[in-house]
Biopython code that builds the backbone (N, CA, C, O; Angstrom):
import numpy as np
from Bio.PDB.StructureBuilder import StructureBuilder

atoms = [
    (1, "UNK", "N", (-7.187, -1.648, 36.550)),
    (1, "UNK", "CA", (-7.462, -2.168, 35.693)),
    (1, "UNK", "C", (-8.333, -3.264, 35.745)),
    (1, "UNK", "O", (-8.404, -3.964, 36.755)),
    (2, "UNK", "N", (-9.059, -3.488, 34.655)),
    (2, "UNK", "CA", (-10.201, -4.689, 34.833)),
    (2, "UNK", "C", (-9.652, -5.656, 33.714)),
    (2, "UNK", "O", (-8.518, -5.555, 33.245)),
    (3, "UNK", "N", (-10.627, -6.655, 33.319)),
    (3, "UNK", "CA", (-10.378, -7.429, 32.212)),
    (3, "UNK", "C", (-11.545, -8.045, 31.736)),
    (3, "UNK", "O", (-12.483, -8.374, 32.461)),
    (4, "UNK", "N", (-11.481, -8.239, 30.249)),
    (4, "UNK", "CA", (-12.940, -8.831, 29.524)),
    (4, "UNK", "C", (-12.540, -9.855, 28.343)),
    (4, "UNK", "O", (-11.537, -9.775, 27.633)),
    (5, "UNK", "N", (-13.430, -10.717, 28.299)),
    (5, "UNK", "CA", (-13.416, -11.603, 27.215)),
    (5, "UNK", "C", (-13.225, -11.075, 25.988)),
    (5, "UNK", "O", (-14.096, -10.279, 25.639)),
    (6, "UNK", "N", (-12.297, -11.293, 25.189)),
    (6, "UNK", "CA", (-12.570, -11.148, 23.577)),
    (6, "UNK", "C", (-12.378, -12.422, 22.722)),
    (6, "UNK", "O", (-12.180, -13.460, 23.353)),
    (7, "UNK", "N", (-12.411, -12.487, 21.357)),
    (7, "UNK", "CA", (-12.180, -13.585, 20.824)),
    (7, "UNK", "C", (-10.841, -14.087, 20.900)),
    (7, "UNK", "O", (-9.906, -13.294, 21.007)),
    (8, "UNK", "N", (-10.608, -15.624, 20.845)),
    (8, "UNK", "CA", (-9.383, -16.437, 21.291)),
    (8, "UNK", "C", (-8.771, -16.271, 19.864)),
    (8, "UNK", "O", (-9.311, -16.343, 18.759)),
    (9, "UNK", "N", (-7.182, -15.970, 20.310)),
    (9, "UNK", "CA", (-6.438, -16.200, 19.283)),
    (9, "UNK", "C", (-5.092, -16.951, 19.991)),
    (9, "UNK", "O", (-4.377, -16.301, 20.754)),
    (10, "UNK", "N", (-4.875, -18.029, 19.753)),
    (10, "UNK", "CA", (-3.667, -18.702, 20.099)),
    (10, "UNK", "C", (-2.142, -17.895, 19.985)),
    (10, "UNK", "O", (-1.269, -17.933, 20.852)),
    (11, "UNK", "N", (-2.080, -17.269, 18.874)),
    (11, "UNK", "CA", (-1.031, -16.663, 18.336)),
    (11, "UNK", "C", (-1.096, -15.062, 18.248)),
    (11, "UNK", "O", (-2.046, -14.691, 18.938)),
    (12, "UNK", "N", (-0.526, -14.127, 17.734)),
    (12, "UNK", "CA", (-0.590, -12.789, 17.491)),
    (12, "UNK", "C", (-1.816, -12.094, 17.605)),
    (12, "UNK", "O", (-2.777, -12.585, 17.012)),
    (13, "UNK", "N", (-1.989, -10.989, 18.284)),
    (13, "UNK", "CA", (-2.993, -10.364, 18.508)),
    (13, "UNK", "C", (-2.440, -9.295, 19.322)),
    (13, "UNK", "O", (-1.362, -9.322, 19.916)),
    (14, "UNK", "N", (-3.477, -8.140, 19.281)),
    (14, "UNK", "CA", (-3.018, -6.889, 19.778)),
    (14, "UNK", "C", (-4.107, -6.059, 20.573)),
    (14, "UNK", "O", (-5.297, -6.356, 20.681)),
    (15, "UNK", "N", (-3.399, -4.854, 21.160)),
    (15, "UNK", "CA", (-4.379, -4.201, 22.108)),
    (15, "UNK", "C", (-4.220, -2.798, 21.990)),
    (15, "UNK", "O", (-3.106, -2.375, 22.300)),
    (16, "UNK", "N", (-4.930, -2.106, 21.675)),
    (16, "UNK", "CA", (-4.531, -0.424, 21.824)),
    (16, "UNK", "C", (-5.471, 0.402, 22.482)),
    (16, "UNK", "O", (-6.629, 0.449, 22.067)),
    (17, "UNK", "N", (-5.127, 1.016, 23.398)),
    (17, "UNK", "CA", (-6.371, 2.097, 24.085)),
    (17, "UNK", "C", (-6.303, 3.455, 23.371)),
    (17, "UNK", "O", (-5.238, 4.024, 23.130)),
    (18, "UNK", "N", (-7.563, 3.951, 23.038)),
    (18, "UNK", "CA", (-7.463, 5.000, 22.232)),
    (18, "UNK", "C", (-7.778, 6.067, 22.776)),
    (18, "UNK", "O", (-8.431, 5.906, 23.807)),
    (19, "UNK", "N", (-7.592, 7.006, 22.518)),
    (19, "UNK", "CA", (-7.671, 8.530, 23.261)),
    (19, "UNK", "C", (-8.752, 8.396, 23.880)),
    (19, "UNK", "O", (-8.677, 8.409, 25.108)),
    (20, "UNK", "N", (-10.233, 8.206, 23.173)),
    (20, "UNK", "CA", (-11.434, 8.419, 23.697)),
    (20, "UNK", "C", (-11.815, 7.400, 24.695)),
    (20, "UNK", "O", (-13.026, 7.234, 24.846)),
    (21, "UNK", "N", (-10.971, 6.654, 25.437)),
    (21, "UNK", "CA", (-11.194, 5.591, 26.259)),
    (21, "UNK", "C", (-11.779, 4.050, 25.711)),
    (21, "UNK", "O", (-12.046, 3.153, 26.511)),
    (22, "UNK", "N", (-11.899, 3.931, 24.524)),
    (22, "UNK", "CA", (-12.285, 3.033, 23.934)),
    (22, "UNK", "C", (-10.967, 1.911, 23.671)),
    (22, "UNK", "O", (-9.820, 2.358, 23.656)),
    (23, "UNK", "N", (-11.175, 0.706, 23.505)),
    (23, "UNK", "CA", (-10.033, 0.054, 23.131)),
    (23, "UNK", "C", (-9.995, -0.763, 21.920)),
    (23, "UNK", "O", (-11.006, -1.327, 21.501)),
    (24, "UNK", "N", (-8.803, -0.845, 21.320)),
    (24, "UNK", "CA", (-9.204, -1.733, 19.918)),
    (24, "UNK", "C", (-8.473, -3.134, 20.171)),
    (24, "UNK", "O", (-7.354, -3.198, 20.681)),
    (25, "UNK", "N", (-9.198, -4.227, 19.775)),
    (25, "UNK", "CA", (-8.676, -5.491, 19.758)),
    (25, "UNK", "C", (-8.640, -6.180, 18.851)),
    (25, "UNK", "O", (-9.645, -6.415, 18.181)),
    (26, "UNK", "N", (-7.261, -6.772, 18.553)),
    (26, "UNK", "CA", (-7.330, -7.505, 17.309)),
    (26, "UNK", "C", (-6.983, -9.246, 17.758)),
    (26, "UNK", "O", (-6.277, -9.653, 18.680)),
    (27, "UNK", "N", (-7.587, -9.856, 16.969)),
    (27, "UNK", "CA", (-7.469, -11.334, 17.587)),
    (27, "UNK", "C", (-7.249, -12.087, 16.092)),
    (27, "UNK", "O", (-8.106, -12.420, 15.274)),
    (28, "UNK", "N", (-5.898, -12.218, 16.044)),
    (28, "UNK", "CA", (-5.082, -12.667, 14.678)),
    (28, "UNK", "C", (-5.640, -13.989, 14.202)),
    (28, "UNK", "O", (-6.390, -13.931, 13.228)),
    (29, "UNK", "N", (-5.459, -14.851, 14.592)),
    (29, "UNK", "CA", (-6.036, -16.288, 13.820)),
    (29, "UNK", "C", (-7.610, -16.160, 13.238)),
    (29, "UNK", "O", (-7.669, -16.385, 12.029)),
    (30, "UNK", "N", (-8.567, -15.920, 13.713)),
    (30, "UNK", "CA", (-9.854, -15.703, 13.449)),
    (30, "UNK", "C", (-9.864, -14.520, 12.570)),
    (30, "UNK", "O", (-10.891, -14.327, 11.920)),
    (31, "UNK", "N", (-9.027, -13.821, 12.467)),
    (31, "UNK", "CA", (-9.249, -12.818, 11.799)),
    (31, "UNK", "C", (-10.268, -11.636, 11.946)),
    (31, "UNK", "O", (-10.865, -11.073, 11.029)),
    (32, "UNK", "N", (-10.347, -11.362, 13.357)),
    (32, "UNK", "CA", (-11.181, -10.409, 13.938)),
    (32, "UNK", "C", (-10.971, -9.209, 14.738)),
    (32, "UNK", "O", (-10.490, -9.395, 15.856)),
    (33, "UNK", "N", (-11.237, -8.013, 14.385)),
    (33, "UNK", "CA", (-11.155, -7.086, 15.190)),
    (33, "UNK", "C", (-12.020, -6.173, 15.416)),
    (33, "UNK", "O", (-12.755, -5.983, 14.447)),
    (34, "UNK", "N", (-12.319, -5.251, 16.696)),
    (34, "UNK", "CA", (-13.444, -4.563, 16.917)),
    (34, "UNK", "C", (-12.886, -3.795, 18.125)),
    (34, "UNK", "O", (-11.843, -3.961, 18.758)),
    (35, "UNK", "N", (-13.961, -2.838, 18.270)),
    (35, "UNK", "CA", (-13.623, -1.906, 19.504)),
    (35, "UNK", "C", (-14.734, -2.149, 20.501)),
    (35, "UNK", "O", (-15.857, -2.585, 20.250)),
    (36, "UNK", "N", (-14.142, -1.731, 21.891)),
    (36, "UNK", "CA", (-14.599, -1.904, 23.194)),
    (36, "UNK", "C", (-14.810, -1.000, 23.754)),
    (36, "UNK", "O", (-13.970, -0.132, 23.515)),
    (37, "UNK", "N", (-15.843, -0.590, 24.707)),
    (37, "UNK", "CA", (-16.045, 0.436, 25.510)),
    (37, "UNK", "C", (-14.663, 0.188, 26.828)),
    (37, "UNK", "O", (-13.729, -0.609, 26.743)),
    (38, "UNK", "N", (-14.891, 0.947, 27.724)),
    (38, "UNK", "CA", (-14.025, 0.958, 28.985)),
    (38, "UNK", "C", (-14.573, -0.408, 29.712)),
    (38, "UNK", "O", (-13.846, -1.180, 30.336)),
    (39, "UNK", "N", (-15.837, -0.551, 29.540)),
    (39, "UNK", "CA", (-16.175, -1.641, 30.734)),
    (39, "UNK", "C", (-16.392, -3.302, 29.975)),
    (39, "UNK", "O", (-16.809, -4.314, 30.539)),
    (40, "UNK", "N", (-15.975, -3.153, 28.606)),
    (40, "UNK", "CA", (-15.624, -4.322, 28.031)),
    (40, "UNK", "C", (-17.020, -4.717, 26.957)),
    (40, "UNK", "O", (-17.220, -5.824, 26.456)),
    (41, "UNK", "N", (-17.802, -3.593, 26.800)),
    (41, "UNK", "CA", (-18.779, -3.830, 25.735)),
    (41, "UNK", "C", (-18.444, -3.902, 24.688)),
    (41, "UNK", "O", (-17.606, -3.052, 24.389)),
    (42, "UNK", "N", (-18.783, -4.713, 23.762)),
    (42, "UNK", "CA", (-18.537, -4.734, 22.197)),
    (42, "UNK", "C", (-19.048, -3.435, 21.735)),
    (42, "UNK", "O", (-20.164, -3.143, 22.165)),
    (43, "UNK", "N", (-18.406, -2.494, 20.860)),
    (43, "UNK", "CA", (-18.872, -1.323, 20.277)),
    (43, "UNK", "C", (-19.407, -1.505, 18.835)),
    (43, "UNK", "O", (-20.485, -1.161, 18.349)),
    (44, "UNK", "N", (-18.051, -2.324, 18.138)),
    (44, "UNK", "CA", (-18.140, -2.757, 16.382)),
    (44, "UNK", "C", (-17.261, -3.649, 16.339)),
    (44, "UNK", "O", (-16.246, -3.640, 17.037)),
    (45, "UNK", "N", (-17.523, -4.411, 15.612)),
    (45, "UNK", "CA", (-16.445, -5.791, 14.957)),
    (45, "UNK", "C", (-16.738, -5.791, 13.602)),
    (45, "UNK", "O", (-17.754, -5.510, 12.966)),
    (46, "UNK", "N", (-15.179, -6.319, 13.175)),
    (46, "UNK", "CA", (-15.174, -6.654, 11.758)),
    (46, "UNK", "C", (-14.256, -8.086, 11.692)),
    (46, "UNK", "O", (-13.398, -8.478, 12.483)),
    (47, "UNK", "N", (-14.803, -8.760, 10.353)),
    (47, "UNK", "CA", (-13.750, -9.717, 10.121)),
    (47, "UNK", "C", (-13.473, -9.966, 8.850)),
    (47, "UNK", "O", (-14.294, -9.972, 7.934)),
    (48, "UNK", "N", (-11.899, -10.252, 8.743)),
    (48, "UNK", "CA", (-11.209, -9.970, 7.696)),
    (48, "UNK", "C", (-11.395, -11.533, 7.333)),
    (48, "UNK", "O", (-11.627, -12.384, 8.192)),
    (49, "UNK", "N", (-11.242, -11.852, 5.725)),
    (49, "UNK", "CA", (-11.246, -13.299, 5.447)),
    (49, "UNK", "C", (-9.743, -13.491, 5.222)),
    (49, "UNK", "O", (-9.017, -12.861, 4.453)),
    (50, "UNK", "N", (-9.387, -14.623, 6.164)),
    (50, "UNK", "CA", (-8.027, -14.956, 5.905)),
    (50, "UNK", "C", (-7.863, -16.339, 5.836)),
    (50, "UNK", "O", (-8.264, -17.173, 6.648)),
    (51, "UNK", "N", (-7.331, -16.492, 4.952)),
    (51, "UNK", "CA", (-6.947, -18.210, 4.481)),
    (51, "UNK", "C", (-5.899, -18.601, 4.710)),
    (51, "UNK", "O", (-5.992, -19.713, 5.228)),
    (52, "UNK", "N", (-4.697, -18.219, 4.582)),
    (52, "UNK", "CA", (-3.395, -18.731, 4.586)),
    (52, "UNK", "C", (-2.592, -17.695, 6.002)),
    (52, "UNK", "O", (-1.807, -18.073, 6.872)),
    (53, "UNK", "N", (-3.041, -16.651, 5.812)),
    (53, "UNK", "CA", (-2.659, -15.592, 6.465)),
    (53, "UNK", "C", (-3.532, -15.137, 7.870)),
    (53, "UNK", "O", (-4.639, -15.533, 8.235)),
    (54, "UNK", "N", (-2.662, -14.213, 8.475)),
    (54, "UNK", "CA", (-3.576, -14.077, 9.970)),
    (54, "UNK", "C", (-3.164, -12.199, 10.128)),
    (54, "UNK", "O", (-2.260, -11.545, 9.608)),
    (55, "UNK", "N", (-4.101, -11.859, 10.920)),
    (55, "UNK", "CA", (-3.984, -10.209, 11.081)),
    (55, "UNK", "C", (-2.879, -10.381, 12.273)),
    (55, "UNK", "O", (-3.013, -11.077, 13.280)),
    (56, "UNK", "N", (-1.819, -9.623, 11.932)),
    (56, "UNK", "CA", (-0.382, -9.340, 12.857)),
    (56, "UNK", "C", (-0.928, -8.600, 13.739)),
    (56, "UNK", "O", (-0.939, -9.058, 14.882)),
    (57, "UNK", "N", (-1.529, -7.279, 13.510)),
    (57, "UNK", "CA", (-1.554, -6.319, 14.532)),
    (57, "UNK", "C", (-2.254, -5.356, 13.751)),
    (57, "UNK", "O", (-1.994, -5.235, 12.554)),
    (58, "UNK", "N", (-3.341, -4.479, 14.460)),
    (58, "UNK", "CA", (-4.202, -3.302, 14.199)),
    (58, "UNK", "C", (-4.176, -2.293, 15.075)),
    (58, "UNK", "O", (-4.628, -2.421, 16.213)),
    (59, "UNK", "N", (-3.590, -1.077, 14.585)),
    (59, "UNK", "CA", (-3.686, 0.156, 14.971)),
    (59, "UNK", "C", (-4.512, 0.955, 14.324)),
    (59, "UNK", "O", (-4.762, 0.828, 13.125)),
    (60, "UNK", "N", (-5.107, 2.037, 15.239)),
    (60, "UNK", "CA", (-5.693, 3.267, 14.684)),
    (60, "UNK", "C", (-5.039, 4.439, 15.108)),
    (60, "UNK", "O", (-4.623, 4.756, 16.223)),
    (61, "UNK", "N", (-5.013, 5.206, 13.697)),
    (61, "UNK", "CA", (-3.979, 6.421, 13.655)),
    (61, "UNK", "C", (-5.035, 7.458, 13.251)),
    (61, "UNK", "O", (-6.018, 7.148, 12.578)),
    (62, "UNK", "N", (-4.772, 8.811, 13.725)),
    (62, "UNK", "CA", (-5.654, 9.914, 13.350)),
    (62, "UNK", "C", (-5.062, 10.437, 12.005)),
    (62, "UNK", "O", (-5.968, 10.792, 11.250)),
    (63, "UNK", "N", (-3.910, 10.581, 11.519)),
    (63, "UNK", "CA", (-3.181, 11.054, 10.359)),
    (63, "UNK", "C", (-3.518, 12.513, 10.528)),
    (63, "UNK", "O", (-3.920, 13.053, 9.498)),
    (64, "UNK", "N", (-3.451, 13.172, 11.472)),
    (64, "UNK", "CA", (-3.346, 14.502, 11.758)),
    (64, "UNK", "C", (-2.171, 15.143, 11.157)),
    (64, "UNK", "O", (-1.170, 14.532, 11.530)),
    (65, "UNK", "N", (-1.874, 16.131, 10.372)),
    (65, "UNK", "CA", (-0.574, 16.576, 9.570)),
    (65, "UNK", "C", (-0.363, 15.975, 8.569)),
    (65, "UNK", "O", (0.583, 16.329, 7.865)),
    (66, "UNK", "N", (-1.089, 15.000, 8.234)),
    (66, "UNK", "CA", (-0.474, 14.458, 6.945)),
    (66, "UNK", "C", (-1.459, 14.653, 5.494)),
    (66, "UNK", "O", (-2.666, 14.507, 5.306)),
    (67, "UNK", "N", (-0.496, 14.989, 4.731)),
    (67, "UNK", "CA", (-1.684, 15.301, 3.309)),
    (67, "UNK", "C", (-1.851, 13.961, 2.232)),
    (67, "UNK", "O", (-0.906, 13.231, 1.932)),
    (68, "UNK", "N", (-2.945, 13.834, 1.833)),
    (68, "UNK", "CA", (-2.894, 12.733, 1.007)),
    (68, "UNK", "C", (-3.600, 13.435, -0.370)),
    (68, "UNK", "O", (-4.611, 14.122, -0.232)),
    (69, "UNK", "N", (-3.096, 13.250, -1.484)),
    (69, "UNK", "CA", (-3.906, 13.804, -2.816)),
    (69, "UNK", "C", (-4.081, 12.538, -3.629)),
    (69, "UNK", "O", (-4.659, 12.576, -4.715)),
]
sb = StructureBuilder()
sb.init_structure("model")
sb.init_model(0)
sb.init_chain("A")
sb.init_seg("    ")
for serial, (resi, resn, name, xyz) in enumerate(atoms, 1):
    if name == "N":
        sb.init_residue(resn, " ", resi, " ")
    sb.init_atom(name, np.array(xyz, "f"), 0.0, 1.0, " ", f" {name:<3s}", serial, name[0])
structure = sb.get_structure()
């Protein structure tokens, strides 16, 4: 297991290893979440406008077997 730097959050954050080997990281207080490759290189990143709230967790789902109308 290796480590790499991500945006700092003193509280609430999350990490999820995805099926393709990439890693989804959420840094709650700054409102940033992004996808990193297995070497820790940033692939893409998004920032939410968070005024009074924070991003608690971010997860990626494929929704296979779900029907949306």
